C-alpha positions as CSV (number, residue, x, y, z in Angstrom):
1,M,6.2,-11.1,13.0
2,F,4.4,-12.4,16.0
3,D,3.8,-16.2,16.4
4,V,0.3,-16.4,15.2
5,W,-0.3,-19.8,16.8
6,N,0.8,-18.5,20.2
7,Q,-1.6,-15.6,19.8
8,L,-4.4,-17.9,18.8
9,A,-3.7,-20.1,21.9
10,F,-3.7,-16.9,24.1
11,W,-7.1,-15.7,22.8
12,S,-8.5,-19.2,23.1
13,V,-7.5,-19.3,26.7
14,V,-9.1,-15.8,27.2
15,V,-12.4,-17.1,25.9
16,L,-12.3,-20.1,28.2
17,L,-11.4,-17.9,31.2
18,L,-14.3,-15.6,30.4
19,A,-16.6,-18.6,30.2
20,A,-15.3,-19.9,33.5
21,V,-15.7,-16.5,35.2
22,S,-19.1,-15.7,33.9
23,R,-21.8,-17.8,35.7
24,V,-24.5,-16.2,33.6
25,P,-26.0,-19.0,31.5
26,I,-24.7,-19.0,27.9
27,G,-28.2,-19.5,26.8
28,Y,-29.0,-16.0,28.0
29,N,-26.4,-14.6,25.7
30,L,-27.5,-16.7,22.7
31,R,-31.1,-15.7,23.2
32,N,-30.2,-12.0,23.1
33,L,-28.1,-12.6,20.0
34,T,-31.0,-14.3,18.2
35,V,-33.7,-11.9,19.4
36,R,-31.7,-9.1,17.8
37,W,-30.6,-11.3,14.8
38,R,-30.7,-8.5,12.2
39,T,-28.2,-6.3,14.2
40,T,-26.2,-9.4,15.0
41,M,-25.9,-10.4,11.4
42,M,-25.0,-6.9,10.2
43,T,-22.3,-6.7,12.8
44,A,-21.0,-10.2,12.0
45,A,-21.0,-9.2,8.2
46,A,-18.4,-6.5,8.9
47,F,-16.1,-9.2,10.5
48,T,-16.8,-11.5,7.5
49,L,-15.8,-8.8,5.1
50,V,-12.6,-7.9,6.9
51,I,-11.4,-11.4,7.5
52,A,-12.3,-12.7,4.0
53,L,-10.3,-9.8,2.5
54,L,-7.4,-10.5,4.9
55,V,-7.4,-14.2,3.9
56,V,-7.5,-13.5,0.1
57,M,-4.7,-10.9,0.2
58,T,-2.5,-13.0,2.5
59,A,-3.1,-15.9,0.1
60,F,-1.8,-13.8,-2.7
61,V,1.4,-12.9,-0.8
62,N,1.8,-16.6,0.2
63,G,1.7,-17.5,-3.5
64,M,4.3,-15.0,-4.4
65,N,6.6,-16.0,-1.6
66,R,6.2,-19.7,-2.4
67,L,7.1,-18.9,-6.0
68,T,10.3,-17.1,-5.3
69,D,11.4,-19.4,-2.5
70,S,11.0,-22.5,-4.6
71,S,12.8,-21.1,-7.7
72,G,16.4,-21.9,-8.4
73,R,18.9,-24.4,-7.0
74,P,21.3,-23.7,-4.1
75,D,24.1,-25.4,-6.1
76,N,23.6,-23.0,-9.1
77,V,25.4,-19.7,-9.7
78,L,23.6,-17.1,-11.8
79,V,25.9,-14.7,-13.6
80,L,24.9,-11.3,-14.9
81,S,26.9,-8.4,-16.2
82,D,28.5,-6.2,-13.7
83,G,26.0,-3.9,-12.0
84,A,22.9,-5.4,-13.7
85,P,20.1,-6.1,-11.1
86,D,18.0,-8.2,-13.4
87,E,18.4,-10.5,-16.5
88,A,16.4,-8.2,-18.7
89,I,19.0,-5.4,-18.6
90,S,22.1,-7.6,-18.4
91,T,24.6,-7.8,-21.3
92,L,27.4,-10.3,-20.8
93,N,30.8,-10.0,-22.5
94,L,31.1,-13.0,-24.9
95,G,34.8,-13.5,-24.0
96,D,34.0,-13.8,-20.3
97,L,31.8,-16.9,-20.7
98,P,34.5,-19.5,-21.5
99,Q,36.6,-18.3,-18.7
100,I,33.8,-18.8,-16.2
101,E,32.6,-22.2,-17.6
102,N,36.1,-23.6,-17.4
103,L,36.7,-22.8,-13.8
104,P,37.3,-25.9,-11.6
105,L,34.3,-25.3,-9.4
106,V,31.9,-25.8,-12.4
107,E,30.4,-29.4,-12.6
108,R,31.3,-31.3,-15.8
109,R,29.6,-34.2,-17.4
110,G,31.2,-36.0,-20.4
111,G,33.8,-33.4,-20.4
112,R,31.3,-30.6,-20.9
113,P,30.6,-27.8,-18.4
114,M,27.1,-27.8,-17.0
115,A,26.4,-24.2,-17.9
116,S,23.5,-22.7,-19.7
117,R,24.1,-19.6,-21.9
118,E,20.8,-17.7,-22.2
119,T,19.2,-14.6,-23.6
120,F,16.3,-13.3,-21.5
121,I,13.8,-10.9,-23.1
122,I,10.6,-9.3,-22.0
123,V,8.2,-9.2,-25.0
124,N,5.3,-6.8,-25.2
125,Q,2.7,-8.9,-26.9
126,A,-0.6,-7.8,-28.6
127,V,-3.4,-10.1,-27.4
128,E,-5.4,-11.6,-30.2
129,T,-8.7,-12.6,-28.6
130,T,-12.5,-12.2,-29.1
131,R,-13.1,-12.2,-25.3
132,R,-13.9,-8.7,-23.9
133,D,-12.5,-9.5,-20.4
134,R,-9.0,-10.1,-21.7
135,P,-6.3,-7.3,-21.9
136,K,-5.2,-5.8,-25.2
137,R,-1.5,-6.3,-24.5
138,R,0.6,-8.3,-22.1
139,F,4.3,-8.8,-21.1
140,L,5.7,-12.3,-21.8
141,Q,9.0,-13.6,-20.6
142,L,11.1,-15.3,-23.3
143,R,14.3,-17.3,-22.5
144,G,16.5,-18.2,-25.5
145,I,18.6,-21.3,-24.7
146,E,21.1,-23.1,-26.9
147,D,21.1,-26.7,-25.6
148,P,17.6,-27.5,-24.2
149,L,18.8,-30.8,-22.5
150,R,21.7,-29.1,-20.8
151,S,19.6,-26.1,-19.7
152,A,16.9,-28.4,-18.4
153,Y,19.5,-30.2,-16.3
154,V,21.0,-26.9,-15.0
155,H,17.7,-25.5,-14.1
156,D,16.3,-28.9,-12.9
157,Q,13.3,-28.6,-15.2
158,G,11.4,-31.3,-16.9
159,L,8.4,-31.6,-19.3
160,L,5.0,-32.8,-18.6
161,P,4.1,-36.2,-20.2
162,G,3.4,-35.9,-23.9
163,G,5.8,-33.1,-24.6
164,A,9.3,-32.9,-26.2
165,W,12.0,-30.4,-26.4
166,F,12.3,-28.3,-29.6
167,S,14.4,-29.6,-32.4
168,P,18.0,-28.6,-33.1
169,A,16.7,-26.3,-35.8
170,G,14.2,-24.7,-33.4
171,A,11.6,-24.3,-36.2
172,V,9.3,-26.4,-38.3
173,E,7.0,-25.8,-41.3
174,L,3.3,-26.1,-40.6
175,P,1.1,-27.2,-43.5
176,P,-2.0,-25.2,-44.5
177,D,-5.1,-25.9,-42.4
178,G,-8.4,-24.2,-41.5
179,E,-6.6,-21.2,-40.0
180,R,-3.7,-21.0,-42.5
181,A,-4.2,-20.7,-46.3
182,R,-0.5,-21.4,-46.9
183,P,2.4,-23.2,-45.2
184,V,4.1,-21.2,-42.3
185,V,7.4,-21.6,-40.6
186,A,6.7,-21.8,-36.8
187,I,9.2,-21.3,-34.0
188,Q,9.2,-24.3,-31.7
189,C,9.1,-23.6,-28.0
190,V,8.3,-25.1,-24.6
191,V,6.2,-23.0,-22.2
192,G,5.6,-22.9,-18.5
193,E,2.3,-24.1,-17.0
194,G,1.4,-20.6,-15.9
195,V,1.9,-18.9,-19.2
196,A,0.1,-21.9,-20.9
197,R,-3.0,-21.2,-18.8
198,E,-2.7,-17.4,-19.3
199,L,-2.5,-17.9,-23.1
200,G,-5.4,-20.3,-23.0
201,R,-7.6,-17.7,-21.4
202,D,-7.5,-15.8,-24.7
203,R,-9.6,-18.5,-26.4
204,D,-13.3,-18.1,-26.6
205,A,-15.8,-20.7,-25.4
206,A,-15.9,-22.6,-28.6
207,Q,-12.2,-22.9,-28.9
208,L,-11.9,-24.0,-25.3
209,A,-14.6,-26.6,-25.7
210,S,-12.7,-28.2,-28.6
211,A,-9.3,-28.1,-27.0
212,R,-7.7,-31.2,-25.5
213,N,-7.0,-29.3,-22.3
214,P,-9.7,-26.7,-21.8
215,K,-7.7,-24.9,-19.1
216,R,-4.6,-24.1,-21.0
217,L,-2.8,-24.3,-24.3
218,D,-1.2,-27.7,-24.9
219,V,1.3,-29.5,-27.0
220,G,0.6,-28.9,-30.7
221,D,-1.2,-25.5,-30.1
222,T,0.1,-22.3,-31.6
223,F,0.1,-18.7,-30.7
224,T,1.4,-15.4,-32.1
225,M,4.3,-13.4,-30.6
226,G,6.5,-10.9,-32.4
227,N,4.6,-11.3,-35.6
228,R,5.6,-14.9,-35.8
229,T,3.8,-18.2,-35.2
230,W,5.0,-20.2,-32.2
231,L,4.4,-23.9,-31.9
232,I,4.3,-25.5,-28.4
233,T,6.3,-28.8,-28.3
234,G,6.2,-29.2,-24.5
235,I,4.9,-27.9,-21.2
236,L,7.4,-27.2,-18.5
237,D,6.7,-29.1,-15.2
238,S,7.3,-25.8,-13.3
239,A,4.0,-24.7,-11.7
240,S,5.7,-23.8,-8.4
241,T,8.6,-21.8,-9.9
242,T,9.0,-18.6,-11.8
243,F,9.9,-20.8,-14.9
244,G,6.2,-21.5,-15.0
245,S,5.8,-18.0,-16.5
246,E,8.4,-18.3,-19.1
247,I,8.7,-19.4,-22.8
248,W,11.9,-21.3,-23.8
249,A,13.0,-21.4,-27.5
250,K,16.2,-21.6,-29.7
251,R,18.5,-18.7,-28.7
252,S,19.7,-17.9,-32.2
253,L,16.1,-17.6,-33.5
254,V,15.1,-15.5,-30.5
255,A,18.0,-13.2,-31.0
256,A,17.2,-12.8,-34.7
257,I,13.4,-12.1,-34.2
258,F,13.8,-9.6,-31.4
259,G,17.2,-8.1,-32.3
260,K,19.0,-9.0,-29.1
261,N,22.0,-10.9,-30.1
262,V,23.7,-10.9,-26.7
263,Y,23.9,-13.2,-23.8
264,T,22.1,-11.8,-20.7
265,T,22.5,-14.7,-18.3
266,L,24.9,-17.6,-17.6
267,V,23.8,-20.2,-15.1
268,V,26.4,-22.7,-14.0
269,R,25.9,-25.9,-11.9
270,C,28.4,-26.5,-9.1
271,P,29.0,-29.9,-7.4
272,S,27.4,-28.7,-4.1
273,P,25.8,-25.6,-2.5
274,Q,29.1,-24.9,-0.7
275,A,30.9,-24.9,-4.0
276,A,28.3,-22.5,-5.4
277,V,29.1,-20.1,-2.5
278,E,32.8,-20.4,-3.2
279,M,32.2,-19.8,-6.9
280,K,30.2,-16.7,-6.2
281,D,32.9,-15.3,-3.9
282,F,35.6,-16.1,-6.4
283,L,33.9,-14.3,-9.2
284,A,33.3,-11.3,-7.0
285,N,37.1,-10.8,-6.8
286,Y,38.1,-12.3,-10.2
287,R,39.5,-9.3,-12.2
288,N,39.6,-11.1,-15.6
289,V,35.8,-10.8,-15.9
290,A,33.3,-8.0,-15.2
291,V,30.3,-9.9,-13.9
292,S,27.9,-10.0,-11.0
293,A,27.3,-13.5,-9.6
294,Q,24.7,-14.7,-7.1
295,V,23.7,-18.1,-5.8
296,E,20.5,-18.7,-7.8
297,T,18.2,-19.2,-4.9
298,D,19.4,-15.9,-3.4
299,Y,18.7,-14.2,-6.6
300,Y,15.1,-15.4,-6.7
301,K,14.6,-14.7,-3.0
302,S,15.7,-11.1,-3.6
303,L,12.7,-10.7,-5.9
304,S,10.4,-11.0,-2.9
305,E,10.5,-7.2,-2.3
306,T,7.1,-6.9,-4.1
307,S,5.5,-9.4,-1.7
308,Q,6.8,-7.4,1.3
309,Q,5.3,-4.3,-0.1
310,F,2.0,-6.1,-0.6
311,A,2.2,-7.3,3.0
312,W,2.6,-3.7,4.3
313,A,-0.4,-2.7,2.1
314,I,-2.5,-5.5,3.4
315,G,-1.7,-4.5,7.0
316,F,-2.7,-0.9,6.3
317,V,-6.0,-1.9,4.6
318,V,-6.9,-4.4,7.2
319,V,-6.2,-1.9,10.1
320,I,-8.5,0.7,8.4
321,M,-11.3,-1.9,7.9
322,S,-10.8,-3.3,11.4
323,V,-11.5,0.1,12.9
324,G,-14.9,-0.1,11.2
325,G,-15.5,-3.6,12.6
326,V,-14.5,-2.5,16.1
327,F,-17.0,0.4,16.0
328,G,-19.7,-1.8,14.6
329,V,-19.5,-4.3,17.4
330,M,-19.1,-1.5,20.0
331,N,-22.3,0.2,18.7
332,T,-24.1,-3.2,18.8
333,M,-23.1,-3.9,22.3
334,Y,-24.0,-0.4,23.5
335,A,-27.4,-0.8,22.0
336,A,-27.8,-4.2,23.6
337,I,-26.9,-2.9,27.0
338,S,-29.2,0.1,26.8
339,Q,-32.1,-2.3,26.0
340,R,-31.2,-4.6,28.8
341,I,-30.5,-2.3,31.8
342,K,-33.3,-3.9,33.9
343,D,-31.9,-7.3,33.0
344,I,-28.6,-6.3,34.3
345,G,-30.2,-5.0,37.5
346,V,-32.0,-8.3,38.0
347,L,-28.8,-10.2,37.4
348,R,-27.0,-8.1,40.1
349,L,-29.9,-8.7,42.6
350,L,-29.6,-12.5,41.9
351,G,-26.0,-12.3,43.1
352,Y,-24.0,-12.0,40.0
353,S,-20.9,-9.9,40.5
354,R,-19.6,-7.0,38.4
355,L,-16.8,-9.2,37.0
356,Q,-19.4,-11.9,36.0
357,I,-21.5,-9.3,34.2
358,L,-18.3,-8.0,32.4
359,A,-17.4,-11.5,31.4
360,S,-20.9,-12.3,30.1
361,F,-21.0,-9.3,27.8
362,M,-17.4,-9.8,26.6
363,L,-18.4,-13.4,25.6
364,E,-21.4,-12.0,23.7
365,S,-19.1,-9.6,21.8
366,L,-16.6,-12.3,21.0
367,G,-19.5,-14.6,19.9
368,I,-20.5,-12.1,17.2
369,A,-16.9,-11.7,16.2
370,I,-16.3,-15.5,16.0
371,I,-19.4,-16.0,13.9
372,G,-18.4,-13.4,11.4
373,G,-14.7,-14.4,11.4
374,A,-15.5,-18.0,10.8
375,L,-17.6,-17.2,7.8
376,G,-14.9,-14.8,6.6
377,C,-12.3,-17.6,6.9
378,F,-14.5,-20.0,5.0
379,I,-15.2,-17.5,2.2
380,G,-11.5,-16.5,1.9
381,S,-10.4,-20.2,1.9
382,L,-12.3,-20.6,-1.4
383,A,-9.5,-18.6,-3.1
384,D,-7.0,-21.3,-2.5
385,G,-5.6,-22.5,-5.8
386,W,-6.9,-19.4,-7.8
387,T,-4.4,-18.1,-10.3
388,A,-3.3,-14.5,-10.6
389,T,-0.8,-12.5,-12.6
390,S,1.6,-10.2,-10.8
391,V,5.2,-8.9,-10.8
392,V,8.0,-10.0,-8.5
393,S,10.9,-7.6,-8.1
394,S,13.8,-6.6,-6.0
395,N,14.4,-3.2,-4.3
396,A,16.5,-2.3,-7.4
397,G,13.3,-2.0,-9.3
398,A,13.8,-4.8,-11.9
399,G,11.5,-7.8,-11.9
400,K,9.5,-10.5,-13.6
401,T,5.8,-10.9,-14.6
402,V,4.6,-14.2,-13.1
403,V,1.5,-16.3,-13.0
404,L,1.0,-17.6,-9.4
405,R,-1.4,-19.7,-7.4
406,L,-3.0,-18.3,-4.3
407,V,-2.2,-20.3,-1.2
408,V,-4.5,-20.4,1.8
409,D,-2.7,-22.3,4.5
410,A,-3.3,-23.0,8.2
411,N,-1.2,-19.9,9.2
412,T,-3.4,-17.7,7.1
413,L,-6.6,-19.0,8.7
414,A,-5.1,-18.7,12.2
415,L,-4.2,-15.1,11.5
416,G,-7.8,-14.4,10.5
417,A,-9.0,-16.0,13.7
418,V,-6.6,-13.9,15.8
419,L,-7.7,-10.7,14.2
420,T,-11.3,-11.7,14.8
421,M,-10.7,-12.2,18.5
422,I,-8.8,-8.9,18.8
423,M,-11.6,-6.9,17.0
424,G,-14.3,-8.5,19.1
425,A,-12.4,-7.9,22.4
426,V,-11.5,-4.3,21.6
427,G,-15.1,-3.5,20.4
428,G,-16.8,-5.2,23.4
429,L,-14.6,-3.9,26.2
430,L,-15.9,-0.4,26.7
431,P,-19.6,-1.5,26.5
432,S,-18.9,-4.4,28.9
433,L,-17.2,-2.0,31.4
434,N,-20.3,0.3,31.1
435,A,-22.6,-2.6,31.9
436,M,-20.4,-3.7,34.9
437,R,-20.6,-0.2,36.4
438,L,-24.4,-0.2,36.6
439,K,-25.9,-0.4,40.1
440,A,-28.7,-2.9,40.7
441,L,-31.3,-0.5,42.2
442,E,-30.6,2.3,39.7
443,A,-30.9,-0.2,36.9
444,L,-34.4,-1.3,38.1
445,R,-35.9,2.2,38.3
């Protein structure tokens, strides 16, 4: 991709050169824009729409890329069954796990291998809500783990203040209250910040107003999944990773509830990133186990295929809309020139050259574009920090449902500014050339 900052610098220099070449007073151009303010604003609105859409969609892709790029650790190796592209369809052989965990390249603490045995499940959940704007069903990602402290260390995940990991039993009996007429055994779990916000959106206004945290479910709140009640004991401090869209619970209970009594994933911590690469290469040629191993960061980066598809889609949509913006400014400039033919003749008689006339009208076209583009960048920047639900996947087709934050950064705004300049220049070039070719005496007739 081209360097957007170099492009912005180039177009900035072009504007300065046009201003230097054109000796026609800038006030003349501003007056003509304000006199025809309705046409000017309608043309600028086309730029606003295109640039605002570009900024919002690019912010979405930025959020997806940031999510996948920040997930995982370079010194972790993620092990799936041989040929499985994703955790959800992996089935590890139980006998392979001890062989892998006892390899010399695996980090050990207190004589124990730093390895997390896990069962990853995609749960199709019916949404219980009184809000009409919420979906009827959703997919939730559930990760069954055996030792929460060891898994937290391997994945480098902690809890937000006020939370705690689930108990060794993984369940607790809740007494009757206003919602329950009798005691119920609830499954204890910790949830990511993203899924806590997503579940919190199911609550109606009255429930949200009485909640301790009105933007999400919190410690002590419950929800229903798989016809069981789940009690949140902690919130993962994981907003910038894919773990922010996961629910962690006791593996044995997860396996019993959803009928998946197999290990899908083994994640092992190595002493260093270099050791992780050596571990991955060793397992690729180790005939005693039938597994597929990847450095954890590489696995999550491979899920950026979806964001690349979105980027191509954004490019296609923006090009189509840009054509409309180009024709809009072209039509505006042709109309302006047809109404100012005598003005152009007077300017020529006063000694202004053809090049200066060209530069003056190009500046006017770019002025309309800059006004609309600046407003579009401002409107689009309001999307920074918004949350959205999407799917990240690899080219193998597997993937994860994630809750992400839109990111409007300086590169995104610079890209909007560059596109604005290009549209204004392309749309204004032909009308400006037409104005430049007018002869002074013919224009005054």
